[in-house]
PDB file of N, CA, C, O and CB in Angstrom:
ATOM      1  N   MET A   1       6.396   9.253 -10.802  1.00  0.00           N
ATOM      2  CA  MET A   1       7.522   8.809 -11.605  1.00  0.00           C
ATOM      3  C   MET A   1       8.289  10.059 -12.369  1.00  0.00           C
ATOM      4  O   MET A   1       9.497  10.067 -12.604  1.00  0.00           O
ATOM      5  CB  MET A   1       6.965   7.740 -12.667  1.00  0.00           C
ATOM      6  N   GLY A   2       7.414  11.055 -12.692  1.00  0.00           N
ATOM      7  CA  GLY A   2       7.921  12.256 -13.261  1.00  0.00           C
ATOM      8  C   GLY A   2       9.074  12.950 -12.391  1.00  0.00           C
ATOM      9  O   GLY A   2      10.070  13.456 -12.908  1.00  0.00           O
ATOM     10  N   LEU A   3       8.829  12.919 -11.018  1.00  0.00           N
ATOM     11  CA  LEU A   3       9.820  13.721 -10.330  1.00  0.00           C
ATOM     12  C   LEU A   3      10.997  12.591 -10.373  1.00  0.00           C
ATOM     13  O   LEU A   3      12.148  12.980 -10.571  1.00  0.00           O
ATOM     14  CB  LEU A   3       9.314  14.290  -8.714  1.00  0.00           C
ATOM     15  N   ARG A   4      10.756  11.320 -10.207  1.00  0.00           N
ATOM     16  CA  ARG A   4      12.032  10.586 -10.204  1.00  0.00           C
ATOM     17  C   ARG A   4      12.934  10.709 -11.549  1.00  0.00           C
ATOM     18  O   ARG A   4      14.165  10.736 -11.523  1.00  0.00           O
ATOM     19  CB  ARG A   4      11.694   9.101  -9.951  1.00  0.00           C
ATOM     20  N   HIS A   5      12.157  10.778 -12.713  1.00  0.00           N
ATOM     21  CA  HIS A   5      12.918  11.007 -13.888  1.00  0.00           C
ATOM     22  C   HIS A   5      13.505  12.316 -13.944  1.00  0.00           C
ATOM     23  O   HIS A   5      14.559  12.432 -14.568  1.00  0.00           O
ATOM     24  CB  HIS A   5      12.145  10.807 -15.028  1.00  0.00           C
ATOM     25  N   THR A   6      12.956  13.390 -13.353  1.00  0.00           N
ATOM     26  CA  THR A   6      13.503  14.698 -13.312  1.00  0.00           C
ATOM     27  C   THR A   6      14.860  14.649 -12.421  1.00  0.00           C
ATOM     28  O   THR A   6      15.909  15.147 -12.830  1.00  0.00           O
ATOM     29  CB  THR A   6      12.399  15.719 -12.721  1.00  0.00           C
ATOM     30  N   ILE A   7      14.767  14.140 -11.434  1.00  0.00           N
ATOM     31  CA  ILE A   7      16.105  13.913 -10.545  1.00  0.00           C
ATOM     32  C   ILE A   7      16.985  13.022 -11.244  1.00  0.00           C
ATOM     33  O   ILE A   7      18.043  13.485 -11.670  1.00  0.00           O
ATOM     34  CB  ILE A   7      15.834  13.265  -9.084  1.00  0.00           C
ATOM     35  N   ASN A   8      16.691  11.733 -11.438  1.00  0.00           N
ATOM     36  CA  ASN A   8      17.720  10.801 -11.898  1.00  0.00           C
ATOM     37  C   ASN A   8      17.760  10.696 -13.444  1.00  0.00           C
ATOM     38  O   ASN A   8      18.622  10.029 -14.018  1.00  0.00           O
ATOM     39  CB  ASN A   8      17.471   9.413 -11.283  1.00  0.00           C
ATOM     40  N   GLY A   9      16.931  11.285 -13.999  1.00  0.00           N
ATOM     41  CA  GLY A   9      16.885  11.194 -15.523  1.00  0.00           C
ATOM     42  C   GLY A   9      16.216   9.781 -15.763  1.00  0.00           C
ATOM     43  O   GLY A   9      16.067   8.946 -14.870  1.00  0.00           O
ATOM     44  N   TYR A  10      15.810   9.606 -17.153  1.00  0.00           N
ATOM     45  CA  TYR A  10      15.028   8.549 -17.489  1.00  0.00           C
ATOM     46  C   TYR A  10      16.063   7.436 -17.941  1.00  0.00           C
ATOM     47  O   TYR A  10      16.985   7.688 -18.717  1.00  0.00           O
ATOM     48  CB  TYR A  10      13.964   8.958 -18.580  1.00  0.00           C
ATOM     49  N   LYS A  11      15.830   6.157 -17.379  1.00  0.00           N
ATOM     50  CA  LYS A  11      16.612   4.980 -17.517  1.00  0.00           C
ATOM     51  C   LYS A  11      15.752   3.940 -18.042  1.00  0.00           C
ATOM     52  O   LYS A  11      14.937   3.474 -17.244  1.00  0.00           O
ATOM     53  CB  LYS A  11      17.246   4.565 -16.247  1.00  0.00           C
ATOM     54  N   PRO A  12      15.769   3.432 -19.352  1.00  0.00           N
ATOM     55  CA  PRO A  12      14.992   2.329 -19.708  1.00  0.00           C
ATOM     56  C   PRO A  12      15.221   1.120 -18.859  1.00  0.00           C
ATOM     57  O   PRO A  12      14.322   0.316 -18.612  1.00  0.00           O
ATOM     58  CB  PRO A  12      15.223   2.019 -21.065  1.00  0.00           C
ATOM     59  N   THR A  13      16.456   1.009 -18.415  1.00  0.00           N
ATOM     60  CA  THR A  13      16.805  -0.222 -17.653  1.00  0.00           C
ATOM     61  C   THR A  13      16.036  -0.269 -16.445  1.00  0.00           C
ATOM     62  O   THR A  13      16.028  -1.370 -15.895  1.00  0.00           O
ATOM     63  CB  THR A  13      18.265  -0.308 -17.312  1.00  0.00           C
ATOM     64  N   ASP A  14      15.393   0.642 -15.902  1.00  0.00           N
ATOM     65  CA  ASP A  14      14.848   0.810 -14.630  1.00  0.00           C
ATOM     66  C   ASP A  14      13.305   0.445 -14.704  1.00  0.00           C
ATOM     67  O   ASP A  14      12.490   0.834 -13.868  1.00  0.00           O
ATOM     68  CB  ASP A  14      15.109   2.271 -14.135  1.00  0.00           C
ATOM     69  N   ILE A  15      12.968  -0.428 -15.910  1.00  0.00           N
ATOM     70  CA  ILE A  15      11.473  -0.735 -15.973  1.00  0.00           C
ATOM     71  C   ILE A  15      10.953  -1.590 -14.926  1.00  0.00           C
ATOM     72  O   ILE A  15       9.756  -1.493 -14.657  1.00  0.00           O
ATOM     73  CB  ILE A  15      11.123  -1.378 -17.225  1.00  0.00           C
ATOM     74  N   ALA A  16      11.690  -2.424 -14.287  1.00  0.00           N
ATOM     75  CA  ALA A  16      11.300  -3.163 -13.141  1.00  0.00           C
ATOM     76  C   ALA A  16      10.957  -2.358 -11.960  1.00  0.00           C
ATOM     77  O   ALA A  16       9.982  -2.580 -11.241  1.00  0.00           O
ATOM     78  CB  ALA A  16      12.310  -4.058 -12.798  1.00  0.00           C
ATOM     79  N   LYS A  17      11.824  -1.394 -11.795  1.00  0.00           N
ATOM     80  CA  LYS A  17      11.482  -0.525 -10.468  1.00  0.00           C
ATOM     81  C   LYS A  17      10.252   0.400 -10.889  1.00  0.00           C
ATOM     82  O   LYS A  17       9.467   0.820 -10.039  1.00  0.00           O
ATOM     83  CB  LYS A  17      12.882   0.504  -9.927  1.00  0.00           C
ATOM     84  N   MET A  18      10.150   0.635 -11.969  1.00  0.00           N
ATOM     85  CA  MET A  18       8.829   1.570 -12.577  1.00  0.00           C
ATOM     86  C   MET A  18       7.571   0.889 -12.259  1.00  0.00           C
ATOM     87  O   MET A  18       6.660   1.463 -11.663  1.00  0.00           O
ATOM     88  CB  MET A  18       8.826   1.779 -14.304  1.00  0.00           C
ATOM     89  N   LEU A  19       7.503  -0.475 -12.697  1.00  0.00           N
ATOM     90  CA  LEU A  19       6.456  -1.385 -12.541  1.00  0.00           C
ATOM     91  C   LEU A  19       6.227  -1.679 -10.992  1.00  0.00           C
ATOM     92  O   LEU A  19       5.103  -1.815 -10.509  1.00  0.00           O
ATOM     93  CB  LEU A  19       6.781  -2.667 -13.347  1.00  0.00           C
ATOM     94  N   GLU A  20       7.264  -1.752 -10.358  1.00  0.00           N
ATOM     95  CA  GLU A  20       6.976  -2.298  -8.977  1.00  0.00           C
ATOM     96  C   GLU A  20       6.341  -1.046  -8.338  1.00  0.00           C
ATOM     97  O   GLU A  20       5.448  -1.249  -7.515  1.00  0.00           O
ATOM     98  CB  GLU A  20       8.369  -2.881  -8.125  1.00  0.00           C
ATOM     99  N   ASN A  21       6.654   0.076  -8.586  1.00  0.00           N
ATOM    100  CA  ASN A  21       6.305   1.226  -8.035  1.00  0.00           C
ATOM    101  C   ASN A  21       4.617   1.417  -8.444  1.00  0.00           C
ATOM    102  O   ASN A  21       3.833   2.034  -7.723  1.00  0.00           O
ATOM    103  CB  ASN A  21       7.355   2.402  -8.593  1.00  0.00           C
ATOM    104  N   ASP A  22       4.327   0.917  -9.436  1.00  0.00           N
ATOM    105  CA  ASP A  22       2.893   1.016  -9.901  1.00  0.00           C
ATOM    106  C   ASP A  22       2.204   0.139  -9.243  1.00  0.00           C
ATOM    107  O   ASP A  22       1.034   0.424  -8.990  1.00  0.00           O
ATOM    108  CB  ASP A  22       2.649   0.811 -11.294  1.00  0.00           C
ATOM    109  N   VAL A  23       2.731  -1.102  -8.815  1.00  0.00           N
ATOM    110  CA  VAL A  23       2.197  -2.154  -8.273  1.00  0.00           C
ATOM    111  C   VAL A  23       1.716  -1.741  -6.855  1.00  0.00           C
ATOM    112  O   VAL A  23       0.607  -1.890  -6.341  1.00  0.00           O
ATOM    113  CB  VAL A  23       3.154  -3.264  -8.309  1.00  0.00           C
ATOM    114  N   PHE A  24       2.875  -1.171  -6.354  1.00  0.00           N
ATOM    115  CA  PHE A  24       2.617  -0.479  -4.795  1.00  0.00           C
ATOM    116  C   PHE A  24       1.477   0.593  -4.843  1.00  0.00           C
ATOM    117  O   PHE A  24       0.492   0.455  -4.118  1.00  0.00           O
ATOM    118  CB  PHE A  24       4.080   0.376  -4.183  1.00  0.00           C
ATOM    119  N   ALA A  25       1.585   1.521  -5.577  1.00  0.00           N
ATOM    120  CA  ALA A  25       0.513   2.520  -5.771  1.00  0.00           C
ATOM    121  C   ALA A  25      -0.940   1.944  -5.833  1.00  0.00           C
ATOM    122  O   ALA A  25      -1.908   2.265  -5.142  1.00  0.00           O
ATOM    123  CB  ALA A  25       0.792   3.274  -7.053  1.00  0.00           C
ATOM    124  N   HIS A  26      -0.849   0.964  -6.886  1.00  0.00           N
ATOM    125  CA  HIS A  26      -2.294   0.167  -6.972  1.00  0.00           C
ATOM    126  C   HIS A  26      -2.760  -0.484  -5.674  1.00  0.00           C
ATOM    127  O   HIS A  26      -3.948  -0.325  -5.391  1.00  0.00           O
ATOM    128  CB  HIS A  26      -2.227  -1.050  -8.053  1.00  0.00           C
ATOM    129  N   LEU A  27      -2.058  -1.137  -4.911  1.00  0.00           N
ATOM    130  CA  LEU A  27      -2.261  -1.764  -3.723  1.00  0.00           C
ATOM    131  C   LEU A  27      -2.744  -0.620  -2.663  1.00  0.00           C
ATOM    132  O   LEU A  27      -3.701  -0.835  -1.920  1.00  0.00           O
ATOM    133  CB  LEU A  27      -0.936  -2.532  -3.309  1.00  0.00           C
ATOM    134  N   VAL A  28      -2.090   0.493  -2.642  1.00  0.00           N
ATOM    135  CA  VAL A  28      -2.534   1.575  -1.754  1.00  0.00           C
ATOM    136  C   VAL A  28      -3.709   1.973  -2.187  1.00  0.00           C
ATOM    137  O   VAL A  28      -4.616   1.923  -1.357  1.00  0.00           O
ATOM    138  CB  VAL A  28      -1.673   2.693  -1.653  1.00  0.00           C
ATOM    139  N   TYR A  29      -3.994   2.402  -3.374  1.00  0.00           N
ATOM    140  CA  TYR A  29      -5.330   2.750  -3.977  1.00  0.00           C
ATOM    141  C   TYR A  29      -6.408   1.855  -3.539  1.00  0.00           C
ATOM    142  O   TYR A  29      -7.522   2.301  -3.263  1.00  0.00           O
ATOM    143  CB  TYR A  29      -5.281   2.712  -5.471  1.00  0.00           C
ATOM    144  N   CYS A  30      -6.094   0.505  -3.461  1.00  0.00           N
ATOM    145  CA  CYS A  30      -7.245  -0.545  -3.153  1.00  0.00           C
ATOM    146  C   CYS A  30      -7.537  -0.757  -1.647  1.00  0.00           C
ATOM    147  O   CYS A  30      -8.380  -1.543  -1.215  1.00  0.00           O
ATOM    148  CB  CYS A  30      -6.857  -1.984  -3.756  1.00  0.00           C
ATOM    149  N   GLY A  31      -6.660   0.115  -0.831  1.00  0.00           N
ATOM    150  CA  GLY A  31      -6.916   0.227   0.534  1.00  0.00           C
ATOM    151  C   GLY A  31      -6.088  -0.650   1.372  1.00  0.00           C
ATOM    152  O   GLY A  31      -6.473  -0.823   2.528  1.00  0.00           O
ATOM    153  N   TYR A  32      -5.025  -1.226   0.984  1.00  0.00           N
ATOM    154  CA  TYR A  32      -4.130  -2.005   1.593  1.00  0.00           C
ATOM    155  C   TYR A  32      -3.206  -1.181   2.394  1.00  0.00           C
ATOM    156  O   TYR A  32      -2.883  -0.061   1.996  1.00  0.00           O
ATOM    157  CB  TYR A  32      -3.464  -2.804   0.657  1.00  0.00           C
ATOM    158  N   ASP A  33      -2.783  -1.649   3.452  1.00  0.00           N
ATOM    159  CA  ASP A  33      -1.599  -1.049   4.295  1.00  0.00           C
ATOM    160  C   ASP A  33      -0.359  -1.901   3.723  1.00  0.00           C
ATOM    161  O   ASP A  33      -0.252  -3.098   3.994  1.00  0.00           O
ATOM    162  CB  ASP A  33      -1.817  -1.250   6.104  1.00  0.00           C
ATOM    163  N   VAL A  34       0.534  -1.245   2.949  1.00  0.00           N
ATOM    164  CA  VAL A  34       1.626  -1.943   2.648  1.00  0.00           C
ATOM    165  C   VAL A  34       2.904  -1.776   3.030  1.00  0.00           C
ATOM    166  O   VAL A  34       3.426  -0.665   2.931  1.00  0.00           O
ATOM    167  CB  VAL A  34       1.682  -1.963   1.645  1.00  0.00           C
ATOM    168  N   LYS A  35       3.515  -2.744   3.470  1.00  0.00           N
ATOM    169  CA  LYS A  35       4.947  -2.980   4.062  1.00  0.00           C
ATOM    170  C   LYS A  35       5.691  -3.879   3.257  1.00  0.00           C
ATOM    171  O   LYS A  35       5.153  -4.680   2.492  1.00  0.00           O
ATOM    172  CB  LYS A  35       4.935  -3.557   5.481  1.00  0.00           C
ATOM    173  N   ILE A  36       7.080  -3.753   3.430  1.00  0.00           N
ATOM    174  CA  ILE A  36       8.266  -4.379   3.009  1.00  0.00           C
ATOM    175  C   ILE A  36       8.344  -5.646   3.980  1.00  0.00           C
ATOM    176  O   ILE A  36       8.334  -5.319   5.167  1.00  0.00           O
ATOM    177  CB  ILE A  36       9.564  -3.358   3.092  1.00  0.00           C
ATOM    178  N   GLY A  37       8.422  -7.087   3.727  1.00  0.00           N
ATOM    179  CA  GLY A  37       8.523  -7.922   4.491  1.00  0.00           C
ATOM    180  C   GLY A  37       9.998  -8.633   4.389  1.00  0.00           C
ATOM    181  O   GLY A  37      10.475  -8.962   3.303  1.00  0.00           O
ATOM    182  N   GLN A  38      10.627  -8.821   5.571  1.00  0.00           N
ATOM    183  CA  GLN A  38      12.005  -9.285   5.501  1.00  0.00           C
ATOM    184  C   GLN A  38      12.175 -10.366   6.520  1.00  0.00           C
ATOM    185  O   GLN A  38      11.539 -10.207   7.562  1.00  0.00           O
ATOM    186  CB  GLN A  38      13.016  -8.139   5.732  1.00  0.00           C
ATOM    187  N   MET A  39      12.898 -11.410   6.413  1.00  0.00           N
ATOM    188  CA  MET A  39      13.164 -12.432   7.405  1.00  0.00           C
ATOM    189  C   MET A  39      14.599 -12.798   7.217  1.00  0.00           C
ATOM    190  O   MET A  39      14.865 -13.472   6.222  1.00  0.00           O
ATOM    191  CB  MET A  39      12.215 -13.675   7.272  1.00  0.00           C
ATOM    192  N   ASN A  40      15.472 -12.485   7.948  1.00  0.00           N
ATOM    193  CA  ASN A  40      16.996 -12.668   7.834  1.00  0.00           C
ATOM    194  C   ASN A  40      17.341 -12.059   6.593  1.00  0.00           C
ATOM    195  O   ASN A  40      17.277 -10.833   6.500  1.00  0.00           O
ATOM    196  CB  ASN A  40      17.503 -14.182   7.862  1.00  0.00           C
ATOM    197  N   ASP A  41      17.776 -12.913   5.420  1.00  0.00           N
ATOM    198  CA  ASP A  41      18.198 -12.185   4.313  1.00  0.00           C
ATOM    199  C   ASP A  41      17.247 -12.301   3.125  1.00  0.00           C
ATOM    200  O   ASP A  41      17.605 -12.007   1.985  1.00  0.00           O
ATOM    201  CB  ASP A  41      19.530 -12.616   3.951  1.00  0.00           C
ATOM    202  N   LEU A  42      16.050 -12.729   3.422  1.00  0.00           N
ATOM    203  CA  LEU A  42      14.913 -12.953   2.570  1.00  0.00           C
ATOM    204  C   LEU A  42      14.156 -11.798   2.425  1.00  0.00           C
ATOM    205  O   LEU A  42      14.053 -11.024   3.377  1.00  0.00           O
ATOM    206  CB  LEU A  42      14.084 -13.984   3.029  1.00  0.00           C
ATOM    207  N   GLU A  43      13.552 -11.551   1.245  1.00  0.00           N
ATOM    208  CA  GLU A  43      12.792 -10.145   1.386  1.00  0.00           C
ATOM    209  C   GLU A  43      11.320 -10.646   0.447  1.00  0.00           C
ATOM    210  O   GLU A  43      11.386 -11.494  -0.443  1.00  0.00           O
ATOM    211  CB  GLU A  43      13.884  -8.539   0.546  1.00  0.00           C
ATOM    212  N   VAL A  44      10.093  -9.977   0.829  1.00  0.00           N
ATOM    213  CA  VAL A  44       9.020 -10.284   0.197  1.00  0.00           C
ATOM    214  C   VAL A  44       8.592  -8.644  -0.246  1.00  0.00           C
ATOM    215  O   VAL A  44       8.376  -7.763   0.586  1.00  0.00           O
ATOM    216  CB  VAL A  44       7.959 -11.226   1.179  1.00  0.00           C
ATOM    217  N   ASP A  45       8.531  -8.475  -1.589  1.00  0.00           N
ATOM    218  CA  ASP A  45       8.211  -7.228  -2.016  1.00  0.00           C
ATOM    219  C   ASP A  45       7.105  -6.354  -1.259  1.00  0.00           C
ATOM    220  O   ASP A  45       7.229  -5.174  -0.931  1.00  0.00           O
ATOM    221  CB  ASP A  45       7.859  -7.409  -3.308  1.00  0.00           C
ATOM    222  N   PHE A  46       6.035  -7.156  -1.057  1.00  0.00           N
ATOM    223  CA  PHE A  46       4.828  -6.441  -0.441  1.00  0.00           C
ATOM    224  C   PHE A  46       3.957  -7.320   0.651  1.00  0.00           C
ATOM    225  O   PHE A  46       3.365  -8.350   0.328  1.00  0.00           O
ATOM    226  CB  PHE A  46       3.843  -6.014  -1.663  1.00  0.00           C
ATOM    227  N   VAL A  47       3.960  -6.791   1.945  1.00  0.00           N
ATOM    228  CA  VAL A  47       2.910  -7.535   2.775  1.00  0.00           C
ATOM    229  C   VAL A  47       1.779  -6.614   2.889  1.00  0.00           C
ATOM    230  O   VAL A  47       1.864  -5.485   3.372  1.00  0.00           O
ATOM    231  CB  VAL A  47       3.420  -7.979   4.239  1.00  0.00           C
ATOM    232  N   CYS A  48       0.823  -7.095   2.469  1.00  0.00           N
ATOM    233  CA  CYS A  48      -0.475  -6.262   2.361  1.00  0.00           C
ATOM    234  C   CYS A  48      -1.522  -6.700   3.373  1.00  0.00           C
ATOM    235  O   CYS A  48      -1.856  -7.882   3.458  1.00  0.00           O
ATOM    236  CB  CYS A  48      -1.109  -6.383   0.914  1.00  0.00           C
ATOM    237  N   GLU A  49      -2.102  -5.630   4.233  1.00  0.00           N
ATOM    238  CA  GLU A  49      -3.147  -5.963   5.311  1.00  0.00           C
ATOM    239  C   GLU A  49      -4.343  -4.938   4.872  1.00  0.00           C
ATOM    240  O   GLU A  49      -4.119  -3.779   4.525  1.00  0.00           O
ATOM    241  CB  GLU A  49      -2.536  -5.687   7.017  1.00  0.00           C
ATOM    242  N   ARG A  50      -5.554  -5.486   4.931  1.00  0.00           N
ATOM    243  CA  ARG A  50      -6.728  -4.716   4.790  1.00  0.00           C
ATOM    244  C   ARG A  50      -7.813  -5.584   5.380  1.00  0.00           C
ATOM    245  O   ARG A  50      -8.052  -6.717   4.962  1.00  0.00           O
ATOM    246  CB  ARG A  50      -7.002  -4.301   3.309  1.00  0.00           C
ATOM    247  N   GLY A  51      -8.430  -5.024   6.332  1.00  0.00           N
ATOM    248  CA  GLY A  51      -9.590  -5.732   7.179  1.00  0.00           C
ATOM    249  C   GLY A  51      -9.314  -6.884   7.742  1.00  0.00           C
ATOM    250  O   GLY A  51     -10.149  -7.779   7.610  1.00  0.00           O
ATOM    251  N   GLY A  52      -8.297  -7.104   8.371  1.00  0.00           N
ATOM    252  CA  GLY A  52      -7.913  -8.395   8.870  1.00  0.00           C
ATOM    253  C   GLY A  52      -7.277  -9.359   8.031  1.00  0.00           C
ATOM    254  O   GLY A  52      -6.744 -10.364   8.501  1.00  0.00           O
ATOM    255  N   GLU A  53      -7.310  -9.085   6.739  1.00  0.00           N
ATOM    256  CA  GLU A  53      -6.861 -10.065   5.495  1.00  0.00           C
ATOM    257  C   GLU A  53      -5.271  -9.560   5.400  1.00  0.00           C
ATOM    258  O   GLU A  53      -4.917  -8.381   5.424  1.00  0.00           O
ATOM    259  CB  GLU A  53      -7.885  -9.766   3.800  1.00  0.00           C
ATOM    260  N   LYS A  54      -4.535 -10.534   5.306  1.00  0.00           N
ATOM    261  CA  LYS A  54      -3.029 -10.325   4.894  1.00  0.00           C
ATOM    262  C   LYS A  54      -2.668 -11.273   3.842  1.00  0.00           C
ATOM    263  O   LYS A  54      -3.020 -12.452   3.792  1.00  0.00           O
ATOM    264  CB  LYS A  54      -2.013 -10.529   6.105  1.00  0.00           C
ATOM    265  N   CYS A  55      -1.849 -10.575   2.911  1.00  0.00           N
ATOM    266  CA  CYS A  55      -1.327 -11.230   1.770  1.00  0.00           C
ATOM    267  C   CYS A  55       0.229 -11.031   1.468  1.00  0.00           C
ATOM    268  O   CYS A  55       0.739  -9.998   1.902  1.00  0.00           O
ATOM    269  CB  CYS A  55      -2.120 -10.767   0.631  1.00  0.00           C
ATOM    270  N   TYR A  56       0.776 -11.651   0.983  1.00  0.00           N
ATOM    271  CA  TYR A  56       2.209 -11.651   0.630  1.00  0.00           C
ATOM    272  C   TYR A  56       2.455 -11.661  -0.808  1.00  0.00           C
ATOM    273  O   TYR A  56       2.018 -12.568  -1.517  1.00  0.00           O
ATOM    274  CB  TYR A  56       2.892 -12.797   1.215  1.00  0.00           C
ATOM    275  N   SER A  57       3.188 -10.619  -1.298  1.00  0.00           N
ATOM    276  CA  SER A  57       3.389 -10.597  -2.948  1.00  0.00           C
ATOM    277  C   SER A  57       4.754 -10.200  -3.233  1.00  0.00           C
ATOM    278  O   SER A  57       5.411  -9.389  -2.581  1.00  0.00           O
ATOM    279  CB  SER A  57       2.388  -9.520  -3.760  1.00  0.00           C
ATOM    280  N   THR A  58       5.142 -10.871  -4.312  1.00  0.00           N
ATOM    281  CA  THR A  58       6.435 -10.570  -4.750  1.00  0.00           C
ATOM    282  C   THR A  58       6.288 -10.295  -6.325  1.00  0.00           C
ATOM    283  O   THR A  58       5.679 -11.057  -7.076  1.00  0.00           O
ATOM    284  CB  THR A  58       7.455 -11.771  -4.379  1.00  0.00           C
ATOM    285  N   PHE A  59       6.895  -9.159  -6.714  1.00  0.00           N
ATOM    286  CA  PHE A  59       6.781  -8.802  -8.195  1.00  0.00           C
ATOM    287  C   PHE A  59       8.070  -8.973  -8.760  1.00  0.00           C
ATOM    288  O   PHE A  59       9.076  -8.623  -8.144  1.00  0.00           O
ATOM    289  CB  PHE A  59       6.286  -7.358  -8.473  1.00  0.00           C
ATOM    290  N   THR A  60       8.119  -9.527  -9.980  1.00  0.00           N
ATOM    291  CA  THR A  60       9.104  -9.588 -10.716  1.00  0.00           C
ATOM    292  C   THR A  60       8.924  -9.066 -12.386  1.00  0.00           C
ATOM    293  O   THR A  60       7.837  -9.231 -12.940  1.00  0.00           O
ATOM    294  CB  THR A  60       9.478 -10.941 -10.524  1.00  0.00           C
ATOM    295  N   TYR A  61       9.729  -8.623 -12.895  1.00  0.00           N
ATOM    296  CA  TYR A  61       9.546  -8.212 -14.419  1.00  0.00           C
ATOM    297  C   TYR A  61       9.943  -9.166 -15.459  1.00  0.00           C
ATOM    298  O   TYR A  61       9.510  -9.205 -16.610  1.00  0.00           O
ATOM    299  CB  TYR A  61      10.325  -6.998 -14.730  1.00  0.00           C
ATOM    300  N   GLU A  62      10.865  -9.973 -14.891  1.00  0.00           N
ATOM    301  CA  GLU A  62      11.406 -11.001 -15.902  1.00  0.00           C
ATOM    302  C   GLU A  62      12.086 -12.125 -15.015  1.00  0.00           C
ATOM    303  O   GLU A  62      12.742 -11.867 -14.006  1.00  0.00           O
ATOM    304  CB  GLU A  62      12.540 -10.297 -17.008  1.00  0.00           C
ATOM    305  N   ILE A  63      11.852 -13.434 -15.514  1.00  0.00           N
ATOM    306  CA  ILE A  63      12.329 -14.592 -14.897  1.00  0.00           C
ATOM    307  C   ILE A  63      13.006 -15.356 -15.737  1.00  0.00           C
ATOM    308  O   ILE A  63      12.408 -16.024 -16.580  1.00  0.00           O
ATOM    309  CB  ILE A  63      11.392 -15.315 -14.338  1.00  0.00           C
ATOM    310  N   PHE A  64      14.368 -15.367 -15.627  1.00  0.00           N
ATOM    311  CA  PHE A  64      15.197 -16.155 -16.454  1.00  0.00           C
ATOM    312  C   PHE A  64      15.145 -17.591 -16.603  1.00  0.00           C
ATOM    313  O   PHE A  64      15.929 -18.161 -17.362  1.00  0.00           O
ATOM    314  CB  PHE A  64      16.320 -15.924 -16.127  1.00  0.00           C
TER     315      PHE A  64
END
């Protein structure tokens, strides 16, 4: 995140992007192979696979 802030500057409005990046990093740390899932115009944030297990996860910072 420090490199991102150095290049783009810190923007408090990017909190959702920063948290999503943290979730991604944690999934990788836990040993998951993480990809982005997409079917037509729909997107799943993370498709995680580990040891024959597959899970789908969507992250959101705020729900209206």
